[in-house]
ZAMARGU-4260 file (C-alpha; in steps of 0.2 Angstrom, whole numbers, plus 5000, padded with zeros to 4 digits):
<rodrens>
0) 5068/5182/4916 | 5066/5188/4898 | 5049/5182/4891 | 5058/5177/4875 | 5068/5163/4885
5) 5052/5155/4893 | 5053/5136/4890 | 5039/5129/4880 | 5036/5111/4874 | 5027/5102/4860
10) 5026/5084/4866 | 5012/5078/4878 | 5016/5068/4894 | 5009/5053/4885 | 5024/5052/4874
15) 5036/5052/4888 | 5026/5038/4896 | 5026/5028/4880 | 5045/5029/4878 | 5047/5024/4897
20) 5036/5009/4894 | 5046/5004/4878 | 5062/5005/4887 | 5057/4997/4903 | 5063/4980/4898
25) 5080/4988/4893 | 5081/4997/4910 | 5078/4981/4919 | 5090/4971/4909 | 5104/4985/4911
30) 5101/4984/4930 | 5102/4965/4930 | 5117/4962/4918 | 5127/4978/4922 | 5126/4982/4941
35) 5143/4990/4941 | 5158/4986/4952 | 5152/4979/4969 | 5164/4992/4979 | 5172/4979/4989
40) 5190/4978/4993 | 5200/4971/4979 | 5215/4960/4983 | 5231/4964/4973 | 5235/4946/4970
45) 5230/4928/4973 | 5243/4915/4980 | 5241/4897/4975 | 5247/4884/4987 | 5245/4865/4984
50) 5232/4856/4995 | 5246/4845/5002 | 5258/4859/5006 | 5245/4870/5014 | 5246/4871/5033
55) 5243/4883/5048 | 5259/4892/5045 | 5258/4894/5027 | 5254/4913/5026 | 5267/4917/5040
60) 5280/4907/5031 | 5277/4916/5015 | 5279/4932/5023 | 5295/4927/5032 | 5303/4919/5017
65) 5299/4935/5007 | 5307/4946/5021 | 5322/4934/5021 | 5324/4937/5002 | 5324/4955/5005
70) 5337/4954/5019 | 5348/4944/5008 | 5346/4952/4991 | 5340/4970/4994 | 5343/4974/5013
75) 5339/4992/5011 | 5329/5005/5001 | 5343/5010/4990 | 5348/4993/4985 | 5330/4988/4981
80) 5327/5004/4971 | 5343/5001/4961 | 5337/4983/4956 | 5319/4989/4951 | 5324/5006/4945
85) 5313/5016/4957 | 5316/5034/4959 | 5324/5042/4974 | 5308/5049/4980 | 5299/5032/4980
90) 5313/5022/4986 | 5310/5024/5005 | 5291/5024/5006 | 5290/5009/4994 | 5303/4999/5003
95) 5296/5003/5021 | 5278/4999/5015 | 5284/4982/5007 | 5292/4977/5023 | 5277/4982/5034
100) 5266/4973/5022 | 5276/4957/5023 | 5276/4958/5042 | 5258/4961/5045 | 5248/4955/5029
105) 5259/4945/5017 | 5245/4937/5008 | 5229/4946/5003 | 5220/4931/4994 | 5225/4913/4997
110) 5219/4899/4986 | 5222/4881/4992 | 5224/4872/4976 | 5217/4854/4972 | 5219/4856/4953
115) 5236/4857/4943 | 5246/4861/4959 | 5240/4846/4967 | 5237/4833/4954 | 5228/4816/4954
120) 5229/4808/4971 | 5220/4793/4980 | 5202/4798/4984 | 5206/4796/5003 | 5221/4807/5002
125) 5212/4821/4993 | 5197/4819/5005 | 5209/4821/5020 | 5218/4836/5012 | 5201/4845/5008
130) 5195/4842/5026 | 5211/4848/5033 | 5211/4864/5023 | 5193/4868/5029 | 5198/4866/5047
135) 5214/4876/5045 | 5205/4890/5036 | 5191/4890/5049 | 5204/4891/5063 | 5213/4905/5055
140) 5197/4916/5053 | 5193/4912/5071 | 5210/4918/5077 | 5211/4933/5065 | 5226/4926/5056
145) 5218/4922/5039 | 5220/4933/5024 | 5206/4944/5019 | 5201/4932/5005 | 5203/4913/5006
150) 5196/4898/4997 | 5200/4883/4986 | 5202/4879/4967 | 5194/4862/4964 | 5197/4851/4949
155) 5186/4856/4933 | 5170/4850/4928 | 5177/4840/4913 | 5171/4822/4913 | 5187/4814/4918
160) 5189/4823/4935 | 5171/4830/4937 | 5166/4818/4952 | 5182/4821/4961 | 5180/4840/4959
165) 5162/4840/4966 | 5167/4829/4980 | 5182/4840/4985 | 5171/4855/4985 | 5158/4846/4996
170) 5170/4840/5008 | 5178/4858/5010 | 5162/4867/5011 | 5154/4855/5023 | 5170/4856/5034
175) 5169/4875/5035 | 5151/4873/5041 | 5156/4860/5053 | 5169/4871/5060 | 5159/4887/5063
180) 5152/4892/5046 | 5157/4900/5030 | 5170/4914/5032 | 5168/4931/5025 | 5179/4933/5010
185) 5177/4915/5004 | 5181/4912/4986 | 5179/4897/4975 | 5188/4895/4959 | 5182/4885/4944
190) 5196/4881/4932 | 5197/4876/4914 | 5180/4882/4909 | 5177/4880/4890 | 5158/4881/4888
195) 5145/4892/4897 | 5135/4876/4901 | 5149/4871/4913 | 5146/4888/4922 | 5128/4884/4923
200) 5132/4867/4930 | 5143/4874/4944 | 5128/4886/4948 | 5117/4871/4950 | 5129/4863/4961
205) 5131/4878/4972 | 5112/4879/4973 | 5111/4861/4978 | 5123/4864/4992 | 5115/4879/4998
210) 5098/4870/4999 | 5105/4855/5007 | 5113/4866/5021 | 5100/4879/5023 | 5111/4893/5016
215) 5104/4909/5009 | 5102/4909/4990 | 5117/4916/4981 | 5129/4914/4997 | 5142/4904/4987
220) 5151/4914/4973 | 5165/4909/4962 | 5179/4914/4950 | 5180/4908/4932 | 5197/4903/4925
225) 5200/4907/4907 | 5213/4894/4901 | 5207/4888/4884 | 5204/4897/4867 | 5186/4891/4867
230) 5183/4901/4883 | 5187/4917/4873 | 5180/4913/4856 | 5166/4901/4853 | 5164/4890/4837
235) 5151/4902/4831 | 5163/4917/4833 | 5155/4924/4848 | 5164/4928/4864 | 5161/4913/4876
240) 5167/4923/4891 | 5152/4935/4890 | 5140/4921/4890 | 5149/4913/4905 | 5146/4929/4915
245) 5128/4928/4912 | 5127/4909/4915 | 5134/4912/4932 | 5117/4921/4937 | 5126/4934/4947
250) 5137/4922/4956 | 5153/4926/4947 | 5166/4937/4956 | 5180/4936/4944 | 5188/4931/4928
255) 5206/4924/4930 | 5218/4922/4916 | 5228/4906/4916 | 5244/4911/4908 | 5252/4894/4904
260) 5237/4883/4900 | 5230/4897/4888 | 5246/4899/4880 | 5249/4881/4877 | 5231/4879/4871
265) 5235/4891/4857 | 5252/4883/4853 | 5263/4896/4860 | 5280/4888/4864 | 5286/4886/4882
270) 5300/4899/4880 | 5287/4913/4875 | 5273/4909/4887 | 5271/4925/4897 | 5257/4937/4902
275) 5264/4950/4890 | 5262/4939/4874 | 5251/4946/4861 | 5239/4930/4863 | 5238/4935/4882
280) 5234/4953/4878 | 5220/4948/4866 | 5212/4936/4878 | 5213/4948/4893 | 5206/4962/4882
285) 5191/4951/4877 | 5189/4947/4896 | 5190/4965/4901 | 5176/4971/4888 | 5165/4956/4893
290) 5166/4960/4911 | 5164/4979/4910 | 5150/4985/4921 | 5145/4968/4926 | 5154/4968/4943
295) 5165/4954/4938 | 5183/4958/4940 | 5198/4953/4928 | 5214/4946/4935 | 5230/4944/4926
300) 5240/4927/4927 | 5257/4923/4934 | 5275/4922/4929 | 5284/4905/4931 | 5302/4913/4933
305) 5306/4911/4951 | 5317/4923/4961 | 5329/4909/4967 | 5348/4906/4966 | 5362/4919/4965
310) 5359/4937/4968 | 5360/4941/4950 | 5346/4928/4946 | 5335/4934/4960 | 5337/4952/4954
315) 5333/4947/4936 | 5318/4938/4941 | 5312/4952/4952 | 5314/4965/4938 | 5304/4954/4926
320) 5290/4951/4939 | 5290/4970/4943 | 5289/4975/4925 | 5275/4963/4921 | 5265/4968/4937
325) 5267/4987/4932 | 5262/4983/4914 | 5246/4974/4920 | 5241/4989/4932 | 5243/5001/4918
330) 5231/4990/4908 | 5218/4990/4923 | 5222/4972/4928 | 5223/4976/4946 | 5226/4958/4952
335) 5237/4944/4947 | 5244/4927/4953 | 5259/4924/4964 | 5267/4907/4964 | 5282/4909/4975
340) 5286/4919/4992 | 5300/4928/4982 | 5287/4936/4971 | 5279/4945/4986 | 5292/4959/4987
345) 5290/4964/4969 | 5271/4962/4969 | 5270/4975/4983 | 5283/4986/4976 | 5275/4987/4959
350) 5258/4990/4967 | 5264/5003/4980 | 5274/5012/4967 | 5260/5013/4955 | 5248/5021/4968
355) 5261/5032/4976 | 5268/5040/4961 | 5251/5046/4954 | 5241/5049/4970 | 5245/5068/4972
360) 5240/5072/4954 | 5225/5061/4956 | 5220/5069/4973 | 5222/5086/4965 | 5212/5082/4950
365) 5198/5075/4961 | 5198/5090/4973 | 5197/5102/4958 | 5183/5092/4951 | 5173/5092/4967
370) 5176/5110/4971 | 5174/5116/4952 | 5190/5126/4953 | 5196/5120/4936 | 5214/5117/4931
375) 5223/5110/4915 | 5212/5095/4913 | 5193/5095/4911 | 5187/5080/4920 | 5170/5072/4919
380) 5160/5061/4931 | 5167/5046/4924 | 5185/5052/4927 | 5180/5057/4945 | 5174/5039/4947
385) 5191/5032/4940 | 5201/5044/4951 | 5192/5040/4967 | 5193/5021/4963 | 5212/5023/4961
390) 5214/5031/4978 | 5203/5019/4986 | 5213/5004/4979 | 5228/5012/4985 | 5221/5014/5003
395) 5215/4997/5003 | 5231/4988/4999 | 5242/5000/5010 | 5251/5010/4997 | 5242/5026/5004
400) 5237/5032/5021 | 5221/5041/5025 | 5231/5055/5033 | 5240/5058/5016 | 5224/5057/5005
405) 5211/5067/5015 | 5221/5083/5016 | 5224/5083/4997 | 5207/5078/4992 | 5197/5087/5006
410) 5186/5071/5005 | 5182/5057/5018 | 5183/5039/5013 | 5164/5039/5012 | 5164/5053/5000
415) 5177/5044/4990 | 5166/5029/4989 | 5151/5039/4984 | 5161/5046/4969 | 5168/5029/4965
420) 5151/5020/4964 | 5137/5033/4963 | 5121/5027/4970 | 5129/5011/4977 | 5136/5007/4994
425) 5152/4997/4996 | 5150/4980/5003 | 5161/4971/5015 | 5159/4954/5007 | 5164/4948/4990
</rodrens>
């Protein structure tokens, strides 16, 4: 070594210690508030089924009805590709995967709805429906027929329906425990949240239930639905949704955009209420920034245009849903709501096409990054994280196969997970 290049310093070790002490509270705050993505599987959608309509055959029925819609309106890969504008190279792999998905796992995330989709009923009727939902979900998990994620949406914590929402949650959770325990993948949804204090109140409610039944602290977690303007922007001009995440005290798993309630709250006319309206884009952008780094995931909403009726009407609704889903994926909203079995074919077609059309390039870029072989793109660790996350999501939903990804990346799944979440281990529970 040339002596002229010998490293010398001017600062004492005490300076570094002083800086460390100064920033210790910030380090702790960063770790607490921004732990990063949990690394769990992420469902591509949430299916909402009213509490009185949910039964033991719901999931299989949705899959069968979606397959029947394909058989009637797009019986082969070529016809389905023609409706959606899929390229020839994607037509067969997407279509075959869509059918396989509908046969084996038609629903990834199921929410039994006791809010808007259920309405106001007699107390005894809602009690019975909540207890039945708990029993059926417990049985489905015992028999291995449950979706990866299941749960309920209760009524909100506004004064008019607060007691009913609390009771339904209590009946449902108590029922699950009475029928064998809380299943993995349990998700609770709190709708129409306007103030961070409502999130705090829900946390206190869950704490009380955990204490009453001897559950570990933090076992119960929940999604926050963003359906009002005040949930995005508070009276003082701050982003309410950011405070809601902190008010959840680590229990929030997601922020779900409510397309129609939010649009109506802002005065958007019914004909223009859609997930691609500028008002929707603004709300979701705020949600996305507020959630970044917190481990809370953002979900898009739904379309209310149903694929029913004549072939032309079904195809038109399919194209709309496919386009909205692809648009959401490009904006990093990797989950949305599906309200009808006829939406499942285009949900999975959009998701599978999104991952399949880009996976070879993503795999090549990742391999070049890991092997330091260069290429026409100079990638950094943050991009490698995004590339590996993209491939993992494609694997989790069935768009990609390990036998396809491993040869192109030269990486095992564990190595992909390490790149996607450096320093963290993927968990199996939400």
